C-alpha positions in Angstrom: 19.8 1.5 -44.3 20.6 1.3 -40.5 18.0 3.4 -38.4 20.8 5.4 -36.6 18.9 8.2 -35.5 16.2 6.1 -34.0 18.9 4.0 -32.1 20.2 7.0 -30.5 17.0 8.5 -29.7 16.2 5.0 -27.8 19.4 5.4 -25.8 18.7 8.9 -24.7 15.3 8.3 -24.0 16.1 5.4 -21.8 18.9 7.3 -20.1 16.9 10.3 -19.2 14.2 8.1 -17.8 16.5 6.6 -15.4 18.2 10.0 -14.5 15.0 11.8 -14.2 13.7 9.1 -11.6 16.8 9.5 -9.7 16.3 13.3 -9.2 12.8 12.9 -8.4 13.7 10.4 -5.6 16.4 12.6 -4.4 13.9 15.6 -4.2 10.7 13.6 -2.7 9.2 14.9 0.4 10.7 12.9 3.4 7.6 11.6 4.7 7.0 9.1 1.6 6.7 5.7 3.0 8.6 3.0 1.0 7.8 0.1 3.2 6.0 -0.1 6.9 7.3 -2.4 9.2 8.0 -2.2 12.9 11.3 -3.7 12.7 12.4 -0.9 9.8 12.9 1.4 13.0 16.3 0.0 13.6 19.6 0.4 11.7 18.9 1.6 8.1 15.6 0.0 7.9 14.2 -3.0 6.1 16.5 -4.1 3.3 15.1 -4.7 0.0 15.8 -7.8 -1.9 17.5 -6.9 -5.3 15.2 -7.9 -8.3 11.9 -7.7 -10.3 8.9 -9.7 -10.7 10.9 -12.4 -12.4 13.2 -13.0 -9.6 10.5 -12.5 -6.6 7.9 -14.8 -8.3 10.9 -17.9 -7.7 11.4 -16.8 -4.0 14.2 -13.8 -4.6 16.8 -16.3 -6.6 18.7 -14.9 -9.2 22.5 -15.4 -8.6 22.6 -18.3 -10.6 20.1 -17.7 -13.5 20.4 -16.6 -16.9 17.6 -15.8 -19.3 17.9 -13.9 -22.4 14.3 -12.4 -22.0 14.6 -10.7 -18.7 16.9 -8.2 -17.0 18.5 -10.2 -13.8 19.4 -7.6 -11.1 20.7 -10.2 -8.7 23.9 -10.8 -10.5 25.8 -8.4 -12.5 27.0 -11.1 -14.6 23.9 -12.1 -15.7 23.4 -9.3 -18.4 25.5 -11.2 -20.7 22.4 -13.7 -21.3 21.0 -11.9 -24.2 20.1 -12.1 -27.8 23.1 -10.3 -29.9 21.9 -6.7 -30.3 19.1 -6.8 -27.7 17.9 -3.9 -25.8 16.0 -4.6 -22.8 13.8 -2.3 -20.4 12.2 -3.0 -17.2 9.9 -0.8 -14.7 8.1 -2.1 -11.9 6.1 -1.1 -9.0 4.8 -3.1 -6.0 1.9 -2.8 -3.6 2.6 -4.0 0.0 0.0 -5.2 2.5 0.7 -5.6 6.3 -1.2 -7.3 9.1 0.4 -6.6 12.6 -0.2 -8.3 16.0 1.1 -8.0 19.3 0.1 -9.2 22.9 -2.8 -6.4 22.9 -3.3 -4.9 19.3 -4.2 -5.6 15.6 -3.5 -3.2 13.1 -2.8 -2.9 9.2 -1.3 -0.7 6.6 -0.8 -0.4 3.0 2.1 1.4 0.6 2.7 1.7 -2.9 6.2 2.0 -4.1 8.6 2.0 -7.1 10.0 -1.5 -7.6 13.0 -0.9 -10.0 13.9 0.7 -13.5 16.3 -0.7 -15.2 17.7 -0.9 -19.1 20.6 -2.8 -20.8 21.9 -2.9 -24.0 25.1 -4.7 -25.7 28.4 -3.1 -26.2 30.3 -5.5 -28.2 29.2 -9.1 -29.0 29.7 -11.0 -25.8 29.6 -7.8 -23.5 26.8 -5.4 -22.3 25.8 -2.5 -20.0 23.1 -2.3 -17.3 21.9 0.9 -15.6 19.0 1.1 -13.3 17.8 2.5 -9.8 16.0 0.4 -7.1 15.3 0.7 -3.2 18.0 -0.4 -1.1 16.1 0.0 2.3 13.0 1.6 3.5 11.8 3.0 7.0 8.1 3.1 7.9 6.5 2.7 11.4 4.5 4.7 13.8 3.4 4.1 17.5 1.7 5.7 20.1 1.2 4.9 23.6 -1.0 6.9 26.4 0.7 7.5 29.9 -1.0 5.4 32.4 0.8 6.4 35.8 -1.8 7.6 37.7 0.2 10.4 39.6 1.7 11.8 36.3 -2.0 11.7 34.9 -3.4 13.6 37.8 -0.7 16.2 37.8 -0.1 16.8 34.2 -3.2 15.0 32.4 -3.5 13.2 29.0 0.3 12.3 28.2 1.2 10.5 24.9 4.1 9.0 23.6 4.7 9.0 19.7 7.3 7.0 17.6 7.2 7.4 13.9 9.8 6.9 11.1 10.1 7.4 7.3 12.3 7.7 4.5 14.4 5.2 2.1 17.9 4.9 0.7 17.8 4.2 -2.9 20.6 2.7 -5.2 21.6 4.1 -8.6 23.7 1.6 -10.6 25.7 1.3 -13.8 27.3 -2.1 -14.4 29.2 -4.2 -17.3 29.4 -7.7 -17.9 31.7 -9.8 -20.6 31.6 -13.4 -21.6 34.8 -15.3 -21.8 35.3 -18.7 -23.8 31.2 -18.9 -24.1 31.4 -20.5 -20.4 32.6 -17.5 -17.7 30.5 -14.4 -17.3 32.1 -11.7 -15.2 30.4 -8.6 -14.2 30.9 -5.3 -11.9 28.5 -2.4 -10.9 29.1 0.9 -9.4 26.7 2.0 -7.2 25.8 5.0 -5.8 23.7 5.3 -2.5 21.5 8.2 -1.6 18.4 9.1 0.5 16.7 10.6 3.5 15.8 8.8 6.7 13.6 10.2 10.0 12.9 8.7 13.1 11.1 10.8 15.8 10.2 10.2 19.4 7.9 13.1 20.5 6.1 13.5 24.0 2.5 15.1 23.5 1.1 17.0 26.4 -2.7 17.4 25.0 -4.4 18.7 28.2 -2.1 20.7 30.1 -1.1 24.3 29.0 1.9 24.5 31.2 4.2 21.9 29.2 5.0 22.2 25.4 5.2 19.1 23.2 8.8 17.9 23.1 10.3 16.7 19.6 13.3 14.5 19.7 14.8 12.1 16.8 17.3 11.7 14.0 17.2 13.3 10.5 19.4 11.6 8.0 20.8 12.7 4.7 22.9 10.1 3.4 25.0 9.1 0.3 27.9 7.3 -0.8 29.6 4.9 -3.3 30.1 1.2 -3.3 30.6 -1.8 -5.8 29.1 -5.1 -6.6 31.0 -8.0 -8.5 29.4 -11.0 -10.1 30.4 -14.5 -11.8 28.8 -17.0 -13.7 30.1 -20.5 -15.1 27.9 -22.0 -17.6 28.3 -25.9 -18.2 26.1 -27.1 -21.3 24.6 -30.6 -20.8 23.0 -31.7 -24.0 20.1 -29.2 -24.7 20.3 -28.1 -20.9 22.9 -26.0 -18.9 23.9 -26.1 -15.2 25.0 -22.4 -14.1 27.2 -21.8 -10.9 27.1 -18.0 -9.6 28.5 -15.7 -7.1 28.1 -12.2 -6.2 30.0 -9.8 -3.7 29.0 -6.4 -2.7 31.7 -4.4 -0.9 30.7 -2.7 2.5 30.2 1.1 2.3 30.9 4.4 4.9 28.0 6.8 4.4 28.6 10.4 4.0 26.2 13.3 4.5 24.4 14.4 7.4 23.0 12.7 10.8 21.5 15.3 12.9 20.3 14.5 16.4 17.8 17.3 17.7 15.7 18.1 20.4 13.5 21.0 20.9 10.2 22.1 22.7 8.0 24.9 20.8 10.4 27.4 19.7 13.4 26.5 22.0 16.0 24.1 20.5 17.6 22.0 23.1 20.2 20.0 20.8 21.1 20.1 17.4 24.0 18.3 16.5 25.3 16.4 13.2 26.6 13.3 14.7 27.6 11.6 11.5 31.3 11.2 10.9 33.2 8.9 8.7 32.5 5.2 9.8 29.8 5.6 12.2 26.9 4.7 9.8 28.0 1.8 7.2 26.1 -0.4 5.0 27.2 -4.0 5.4 29.3 -6.0 2.6 27.6 -8.8 1.2 28.4 -12.4 -0.3 26.1 -14.9 -2.2 26.1 -18.1 -4.2 23.5 -19.6 -6.3 23.1 -22.4 -8.9 20.2 -23.1 -11.7 19.6 -26.0 -13.9 17.7 -25.0 -17.1 16.3 -27.2 -19.8 16.2 -24.7 -22.7 12.6 -22.9 -23.3 11.1 -25.3 -21.0 11.7 -25.2 -17.3 14.3 -23.9 -14.7 15.1 -24.7 -11.0 17.6 -22.6 -8.8 18.5 -21.9 -5.4 20.5 -19.1 -3.7 22.2 -18.3 -0.2 22.8 -14.5 0.7 25.1 -13.5 3.8 25.4 -9.7 5.1 27.6 -8.8 7.5 25.7 -6.5 9.5 27.2 -7.4 13.0 30.3 -5.4 11.9 28.1 -2.2 10.7 27.5 0.9 13.3 24.5 3.4 13.3 25.0 6.8 15.1 21.3 6.4 16.7 22.1 3.1 18.3 22.1 4.5 21.6 18.2 5.1 21.1 17.3 1.7 21.1 18.9 -0.3 24.4 17.4 -3.7 23.3 18.7 -3.6 19.7 21.9 -5.4 18.2 23.0 -5.9 14.7 23.3 -9.7 13.6 24.6 -11.2 10.3 21.7 -11.6 8.0 21.4 -14.7 6.0 19.1 -15.5 3.2 17.9 -19.0 1.9 16.0 -19.2 -1.3 14.7 -21.7 -3.8 12.1 -21.4 -6.8 11.3 -22.6 -10.4 10.0 -21.5 -13.4 7.8 -23.5 -16.3 6.7 -22.6 -19.8 4.3 -25.3 -21.6 5.0 -24.2 -25.2 6.8 -21.1 -25.6 6.1 -21.2 -29.6 2.4 -22.4 -29.3 0.6 -20.1 -32.0 -2.9 -21.7 -30.8 -3.0 -21.6 -27.0 -1.8 -18.2 -25.5 -1.6 -19.6 -21.9 0.7 -22.2 -22.9 3.4 -19.6 -24.0 2.7 -18.1 -20.5 5.8 -18.6 -18.0 4.6 -19.7 -14.5 6.8 -19.5 -11.6 6.8 -20.2 -7.8 9.3 -20.3 -5.0 10.1 -20.0 -1.0 12.7 -18.4 0.9 13.5 -18.1 4.9 15.3 -14.8 6.0 17.2 -14.3 9.2 17.2 -10.3 9.5 20.2 -8.3 10.8 17.7 -6.7 13.4 18.1 -8.6 17.0 15.7 -7.6 19.4 16.3 -8.2 23.2 18.5 -11.2 21.8 15.9 -12.5 19.5 17.1 -12.5 15.7 13.8 -11.4 13.8 13.3 -13.9 11.0 11.0 -14.2 7.9 9.7 -16.8 5.7 7.4 -17.3 2.6 6.4 -18.6 -0.4 5.7 -16.5 -3.8 4.1 -17.1 -7.0 3.7 -15.3 -10.4 4.1 -15.4 -14.2 4.9 -13.4 -17.1 2.8 -12.9 -19.8 4.1 -12.3 -23.4 2.8 -9.4 -25.4 3.4 -8.8 -29.2 6.6 -10.2 -30.2 10.1 -11.3 -28.8 10.2 -11.0 -25.0 7.9 -8.3 -24.2 5.8 -9.1 -21.2 4.2 -8.1 -18.3 5.2 -10.0 -15.1 3.6 -10.2 -12.2 4.9 -11.8 -8.4 2.8 -12.4 -5.4 4.6 -12.7 -1.9 2.6 -14.1 1.2 4.8 -14.1 4.2 5.4 -13.6 7.8 8.0 -11.5 9.6 8.4 -11.7 13.7 6.6 -13.8 16.1 4.2 -13.3 19.0 6.2 -14.8 21.3 9.0 -13.0 23.8 6.5 -9.7 23.5 7.6 -9.0 19.9 5.4 -8.4 16.8 3.9 -10.4 14.3 3.9 -9.2 10.9 2.4 -10.6 8.2 2.3 -9.5 4.6 0.9 -9.9 1.0 2.9 -8.2 -1.6 2.1 -7.6 -5.3 4.9 -6.6 -7.8 4.5 -5.9 -11.4 6.9 -5.2 -14.0 6.7 -4.4 -17.8 9.6 -6.1 -19.7 10.2 -4.5 -23.0 12.8 -6.2 -25.8 14.1 -5.0 -29.1 16.6 -5.6 -31.4 18.9 -2.6 -32.3 20.8 -2.2 -35.7 18.6 -4.0 -37.8 19.3 -3.4 -41.6 15.9 -3.1 -43.3 15.5 -4.1 -47.0 13.1 -1.4 -47.3 12.6 2.0 -45.9 
């Protein structure tokens, strides 16, 4: 008999997991750090890459990738790559370790955060639905300097200047994809952005009771809707296949609050909601990718992404006289190999091994210098029990920024772990 009640229970549990996670993230304490980087103080912070350990371990590629064992979040069209009637669930976390240098100081910081939650299931034969949540951007930084002007120090005493920021913007998405003619897959996602961002600039008078600490900054509470579209063309070549993919994400105008404030002690000097339609925007994005796969053996792929942030605007732009937004570009390449997926004697031959590299030109431009990043990645998926159940891990080693031009060099080691669960629905059992 059909296990209808079990199927319904699985669907409800998966849906509630995503919705409860979204509610928890919305109500989280605003000082929670999703990332830590001095370059996250600008705009909407550091942009996160779409995907899980599956994508990260191959340099972040995914636009042209298709795999029936993993949820590929980089392209909505990819979710039709599945076994018929299969249900997939993916949950991931990451741990970021950053090391900073400038001309005078060294420091380090570690952050732990959610990577993604997603599940996907079929609708009818060659179509499927995906639901999930993942970070879109993160803010995390803290700087402190001491006044060195001898006249000010003699008159006021110890004065410190402090800048710090926290917060994240998350994206909750619901998407669907359908396959045509066994060659073309088209997908679309509805995206809901939501989150908090807080940027503080304080002056602390530590040794003079005549002066009160001055607090200034911006508090954001924002939300908006957007959409993302994807397409993939599959060309079989014997037992192999070539996949060409493309994506486009719409730009979005954020709604909510962007409060500019200034106060000292109990005296409020300024409190202004400076957010109006259009003056905080998320850039549109288009991407292209391709991959070549030899079935159950190996695959290789490349991606290119561009985000047009030079058209975007931010209410707190006037805070940073040396910042301007540029078009962001991402170049990625990676591969995977499985020695023998069906080996029953040697477990390590069934493991899928991956590696990749990337180069990024971020949207952050400081004093005329665009901040770039580059790195190498590697990882593996360790199969568990049956089907495509696995634990996937990825390691990202890279550098952002430089010591030249009075900038900050950030070197980082990121670890990502995802749990991939796979099951078959609507199975008719011979025995109950």
